[in-house]
C-alpha positions as CSV (number, residue, x, y, z in Angstrom):
1,X,0.0,0.0,0.0
2,X,1.3,3.5,-1.0
3,X,0.0,6.8,0.3
4,X,-1.0,9.0,-2.6
5,X,-3.2,12.1,-3.1
6,X,-6.2,11.5,-5.3
7,X,-4.5,13.6,-8.0
8,X,-1.4,11.3,-7.8
9,X,-3.6,8.2,-7.9
10,X,-5.3,9.4,-11.1
11,X,-2.0,10.2,-12.7
12,X,-0.7,6.8,-11.8
13,X,-3.8,5.2,-13.3
14,X,-3.3,7.0,-16.6
15,X,0.4,6.3,-16.6
16,X,-0.1,2.6,-16.0
17,X,-2.9,2.4,-18.7
18,X,-0.7,4.1,-21.2
19,X,2.2,1.8,-20.5
20,X,0.1,-1.4,-20.7
21,X,-2.1,-0.6,-23.7
22,X,-0.8,1.3,-26.8
23,X,-4.4,1.9,-27.8
24,X,-4.9,4.3,-24.9
25,X,-4.7,8.0,-25.8
26,X,-4.9,11.0,-23.5
27,X,-5.9,14.4,-24.8
28,X,-7.7,17.6,-24.0
29,X,-7.1,21.3,-23.1
30,X,-3.7,21.8,-21.6
31,X,-3.2,18.1,-20.7
32,X,0.1,17.9,-22.6
33,X,3.4,19.5,-21.4
34,X,1.5,21.6,-18.8
35,X,0.0,18.5,-17.3
36,X,-3.5,19.9,-17.0
37,X,-4.9,22.6,-14.8
38,X,-4.8,20.3,-11.8
39,X,-1.6,18.5,-13.0
40,X,-3.5,15.1,-13.3
41,X,-1.6,14.4,-16.6
42,X,1.8,15.8,-15.3
43,X,4.7,14.1,-17.0
44,X,2.7,11.9,-19.3
45,X,3.7,13.7,-22.5
46,X,7.3,13.6,-21.6
47,X,7.2,9.9,-20.9
48,X,4.9,8.7,-23.8
49,X,5.3,11.5,-26.4
50,X,2.9,13.9,-28.0
51,X,1.3,11.1,-30.1
52,X,-0.1,9.5,-26.9
53,X,-0.8,12.5,-24.6
54,X,-1.5,15.8,-26.4
55,X,-3.2,19.2,-26.3
56,X,-6.3,20.1,-28.2
57,X,-7.9,23.4,-29.3
58,X,-10.4,25.0,-26.9
59,X,-13.3,23.2,-28.6
60,X,-15.0,20.7,-26.3
61,X,-17.5,19.4,-29.0
62,X,-14.5,18.8,-31.2
63,X,-12.6,17.0,-28.5
64,X,-15.5,14.6,-27.9
65,X,-16.2,14.2,-31.6
66,X,-12.5,13.2,-32.2
67,X,-12.7,10.7,-29.3
68,X,-15.8,9.1,-30.8
69,X,-14.0,8.6,-34.1
70,X,-10.9,7.2,-32.5
71,X,-13.0,4.8,-30.3
72,X,-14.8,3.6,-33.4
73,X,-11.4,3.0,-34.9
74,X,-10.2,0.8,-32.1
75,X,-8.4,3.3,-29.8
76,X,-9.3,3.9,-26.1
77,X,-9.3,7.7,-25.8
78,X,-9.3,9.3,-22.3
79,X,-10.3,13.0,-22.6
80,X,-10.4,15.8,-20.1
81,X,-13.0,18.5,-20.1
82,X,-10.9,20.7,-17.7
83,X,-13.9,21.9,-15.7
84,X,-17.4,20.6,-15.2
85,X,-19.4,23.3,-17.1
86,X,-16.8,23.4,-19.9
87,X,-18.4,20.1,-21.0
88,X,-21.7,21.6,-21.8
89,X,-20.8,22.6,-25.4
90,X,-20.0,18.9,-26.0
91,X,-23.3,17.6,-24.5
92,X,-24.9,17.1,-27.9
93,X,-22.1,14.8,-28.9
94,X,-22.3,13.0,-25.6
95,X,-26.1,12.5,-25.5
96,X,-26.7,12.0,-29.3
97,X,-23.7,9.9,-30.2
98,X,-21.5,8.7,-27.3
99,X,-24.4,7.3,-25.4
100,X,-26.3,5.9,-28.3
101,X,-23.8,4.4,-30.8
102,X,-24.0,0.8,-29.4
103,X,-27.8,0.8,-29.5
104,X,-27.8,2.6,-32.9
105,X,-25.6,-0.1,-34.4
106,X,-27.3,-3.0,-32.6
107,X,-24.1,-3.8,-30.8
108,X,-21.9,-3.9,-33.8
109,X,-19.9,-0.8,-32.6
110,X,-19.0,0.2,-29.1
111,X,-17.2,3.2,-27.8
112,X,-14.5,2.4,-25.2
113,X,-13.8,6.0,-24.2
114,X,-13.6,7.9,-20.9
115,X,-14.6,11.5,-20.4
116,X,-12.9,12.9,-17.3
117,X,-14.7,15.8,-15.7
118,X,-13.3,17.7,-12.7
119,X,-16.6,18.7,-11.0
120,X,-18.2,20.2,-7.9
121,X,-17.1,23.1,-5.7
122,X,-15.2,23.8,-2.5
123,X,-12.1,25.3,-4.2
124,X,-13.2,29.0,-4.2
125,X,-14.0,28.9,-7.9
126,X,-16.8,30.7,-9.8
127,X,-19.7,29.5,-12.0
128,X,-18.7,27.4,-15.0
129,X,-15.9,26.0,-12.7
130,X,-17.9,24.4,-9.8
131,X,-21.0,22.8,-11.2
132,X,-22.3,19.5,-10.0
133,X,-23.5,18.1,-13.4
134,X,-23.8,14.4,-12.6
135,X,-27.6,14.3,-13.0
136,X,-27.4,15.2,-16.7
137,X,-25.2,12.2,-17.5
138,X,-26.9,9.8,-15.1
139,X,-30.2,10.6,-16.9
140,X,-28.7,9.7,-20.2
141,X,-29.0,5.9,-21.0
142,X,-25.9,4.4,-22.5
143,X,-23.4,6.1,-20.1
144,X,-21.8,4.9,-17.0
145,X,-21.2,7.5,-14.4
146,X,-18.4,7.1,-11.8
147,X,-17.3,9.4,-9.0
148,X,-14.6,8.3,-6.6
149,X,-14.1,9.7,-3.1
150,X,-10.8,8.1,-2.1
151,X,-7.4,7.8,-3.7
152,X,-7.7,4.0,-4.0
153,X,-11.0,4.2,-5.8
154,X,-9.7,7.0,-8.0
155,X,-6.9,4.7,-9.2
156,X,-9.0,1.5,-9.7
157,X,-12.2,3.0,-11.0
158,X,-10.2,4.9,-13.6
159,X,-8.4,1.8,-14.7
160,X,-11.8,0.0,-14.9
161,X,-13.2,2.9,-16.9
162,X,-10.4,2.8,-19.4
163,X,-10.8,-1.0,-19.8
164,X,-14.6,-0.8,-20.1
165,X,-16.1,-1.5,-23.6
166,X,-18.6,1.3,-23.2
167,X,-18.4,5.1,-22.6
168,X,-17.7,6.2,-19.0
169,X,-18.3,9.7,-17.5
170,X,-15.6,9.9,-14.9
171,X,-16.4,12.7,-12.5
172,X,-13.5,13.8,-10.3
173,X,-14.4,15.9,-7.1
174,X,-11.9,18.7,-7.4
175,X,-11.7,19.5,-3.7
176,X,-10.6,16.0,-3.0
177,X,-7.7,16.1,-5.4
178,X,-5.3,16.9,-2.6
179,X,-6.8,14.4,0.0
180,X,-4.5,11.5,0.7
181,X,-5.1,7.9,1.3
182,X,-3.6,4.4,1.0
183,X,-3.6,3.1,-2.6
184,X,-3.2,-0.5,-3.6
185,X,-2.0,0.1,-7.2
186,X,-0.8,-3.2,-8.5
187,X,-2.5,-5.1,-5.7
188,X,-6.2,-4.6,-6.2
189,X,-8.5,-4.4,-3.2
190,X,-11.2,-2.0,-4.5
191,X,-14.5,-3.3,-5.9
192,X,-15.5,-2.7,-9.5
193,X,-18.4,-0.8,-11.0
194,X,-21.8,-1.1,-9.5
195,X,-20.5,-1.8,-6.0
196,X,-21.1,0.7,-3.2
197,X,-18.9,0.6,-0.1
198,X,-20.0,0.8,3.5
199,X,-17.3,3.0,5.0
200,X,-18.7,3.1,8.5
201,X,-21.1,0.7,10.0
202,X,-24.0,1.9,12.2
203,X,-27.5,1.0,13.4
204,X,-29.4,4.3,13.8
205,X,-29.6,5.7,10.3
206,X,-27.9,5.5,6.9
207,X,-26.1,8.3,5.2
208,X,-25.8,7.8,1.5
209,X,-23.2,10.0,-0.2
210,X,-20.9,10.0,-3.3
211,X,-17.9,12.0,-4.5
212,X,-17.4,15.2,-2.7
213,X,-20.0,14.6,0.0
214,X,-18.5,11.4,1.3
215,X,-16.0,13.2,3.7
216,X,-19.0,15.3,4.8
217,X,-21.0,12.2,5.7
218,X,-18.0,10.7,7.6
219,X,-17.5,13.9,9.5
220,X,-21.2,14.0,10.4
221,X,-21.1,10.4,11.5
222,X,-18.2,11.0,13.8
223,X,-19.9,14.1,15.3
224,X,-23.1,12.1,15.7
225,X,-21.3,9.4,17.6
226,X,-20.2,11.9,20.2
227,X,-23.9,12.7,20.7
228,X,-24.9,9.0,21.0
229,X,-26.1,8.4,17.4
230,X,-24.7,5.5,15.4
231,X,-24.7,6.4,11.7
232,X,-23.8,4.1,8.8
233,X,-22.1,5.7,5.8
234,X,-22.5,4.3,2.3
235,X,-20.3,5.6,-0.5
236,X,-22.0,4.9,-3.9
237,X,-18.7,5.0,-5.9
238,X,-20.7,4.6,-9.1
239,X,-24.0,6.4,-9.8
240,X,-24.6,4.3,-12.9
241,X,-24.6,1.4,-12.5
242,X,-26.4,1.9,-9.1
243,X,-25.9,-0.6,-6.3
244,X,-29.4,-1.0,-5.0
245,X,-28.5,-4.1,-3.0
246,X,-26.0,-2.4,-0.6
247,X,-28.1,0.7,-0.1
248,X,-31.3,-1.3,0.5
249,X,-29.6,-3.7,2.9
250,X,-28.2,-0.7,4.9
251,X,-31.5,1.1,5.1
252,X,-33.5,-2.0,6.0
253,X,-31.1,-2.5,8.9
254,X,-31.2,1.1,10.2
255,X,-34.7,2.1,9.2
256,X,-33.7,5.7,8.4
257,X,-31.9,7.4,5.5
258,X,-30.4,10.7,4.6
259,X,-29.0,11.3,1.1
260,X,-26.3,13.9,0.6
261,X,-25.4,15.6,-2.6
262,X,-23.6,18.8,-3.5
263,X,-25.8,19.5,-6.6
264,X,-29.0,21.4,-6.5
265,X,-31.8,19.5,-4.9
266,X,-34.6,19.6,-7.5
267,X,-34.6,16.6,-9.8
268,X,-31.1,15.6,-8.7
269,X,-29.4,12.2,-8.2
270,X,-30.4,12.4,-4.5
271,X,-34.1,12.4,-5.5
272,X,-33.7,9.2,-7.5
273,X,-31.9,7.6,-4.6
274,X,-34.6,8.7,-2.2
275,X,-37.3,7.3,-4.5
276,X,-35.5,3.9,-4.9
277,X,-35.1,3.6,-1.1
278,X,-38.7,4.5,-0.5
279,X,-39.9,2.0,-3.1
280,X,-37.7,-0.9,-1.8
281,X,-37.7,-0.2,1.9
282,X,-41.1,1.3,2.6
283,X,-42.1,-1.3,5.3
284,X,-38.6,-0.9,7.0
285,X,-38.6,2.9,7.2
286,X,-39.3,4.5,10.6
287,X,-39.1,8.0,9.0
288,X,-39.3,9.6,5.6
289,X,-36.1,9.6,3.5
290,X,-34.5,13.1,3.8
291,X,-32.0,14.9,1.5
292,X,-29.3,17.4,2.2
293,X,-28.3,19.2,-1.0
294,X,-27.0,22.4,-2.5
295,X,-29.6,25.1,-3.0
296,X,-31.6,25.5,-6.2
297,X,-29.5,28.4,-7.5
298,X,-26.6,28.9,-9.9
299,X,-23.3,28.3,-8.2
300,X,-22.6,31.2,-5.9
301,X,-19.5,33.5,-5.7
302,X,-16.6,32.1,-3.7
303,X,-17.4,34.2,-0.6
304,X,-20.8,32.5,-0.3
305,X,-20.0,28.9,-1.3
306,X,-19.6,27.8,2.3
307,X,-23.3,28.6,2.8
308,X,-24.3,26.7,-0.4
309,X,-22.4,23.5,0.1
310,X,-23.8,20.7,2.4
311,X,-21.7,20.4,5.6
312,X,-21.8,18.2,8.6
313,X,-24.0,20.6,10.5
314,X,-26.7,20.4,7.9
315,X,-26.5,16.7,7.8
316,X,-26.8,16.5,11.6
317,X,-29.8,18.8,11.3
318,X,-31.4,16.3,8.9
319,X,-30.6,13.4,11.3
320,X,-32.3,15.3,14.1
321,X,-35.4,15.5,12.0
322,X,-35.6,11.7,11.8
323,X,-38.0,10.2,14.4
324,X,-36.0,8.1,16.9
325,X,-37.6,5.9,19.6
326,X,-36.1,7.9,22.4
327,X,-37.7,11.1,21.3
328,X,-41.3,12.2,21.6
329,X,-43.6,11.8,18.6
330,X,-44.2,15.5,18.0
331,X,-46.8,14.8,15.3
332,X,-48.7,12.5,17.5
333,X,-48.6,14.9,20.4
334,X,-49.8,17.7,18.2
335,X,-52.7,15.6,17.1
336,X,-53.7,14.9,20.7
337,X,-53.4,18.6,21.6
338,X,-55.8,19.5,18.8
């Protein structure tokens, strides 16, 4: 086991993939000699040459279109969108062609390509640099959507994404780039796609999180433990495919669930998770499924982002709203009073 930052783990995954498979290509805006805005591709051009890791013009639709053609021709392109909202000009390519080509050709063609998207906030950035855009891709059939929260998952999920025969949207939480953790590169321990991870076991309620909200959930669980609450934390790891089994098993055990996402609340991934839990765990629930999300506004200026982003206090407020056996049933008491 080696201690790496998430950024270093992603760099190692790209380097190992380039070294092991000559079909792998890495390209995008400033990913060449500069090594990318966040230095995820640092040193790759020097090691593998400009034919394997190279810069492109500032034209996101063209970057994705080039990747589609290369993937159809047998390559495995890994492209970087630089920032979350920079990918929007390429969304027509993604939704109309990347996601649909296998179905359109009745399986005769597949697109083994990865679209890396640094996403979400917490870095003091402005709009177009801090969007949480995962719902757009999760709602588009034909795409796999992955978002790691640890360095080890960053390495192995990116390796899996590059090896996958179908297109993968690989969403990297920017504020976790500098978080460090043990990484088992070369000695796999991480699970593959469609497998959530229970990071902390508990019996009072389940916190479901992914990407940038996983550390928030863990912080809230630690704070709750000091107050006598035992919270379980589930890291989804992949949004599509979704691991119903792990989430359902956890909620059936605890009887309560809070879903945490950084994106706006309305029609978000958290709403889908809440619906799936409600449908599958209805008779096990002791309280409604609650969500803690960003507000339904464009991403705010840096000075205000701390108020917009879900934090441990907001998660604990949601936990307090769940009806526990050792608390009075306020709705029942209100009914008696009336």
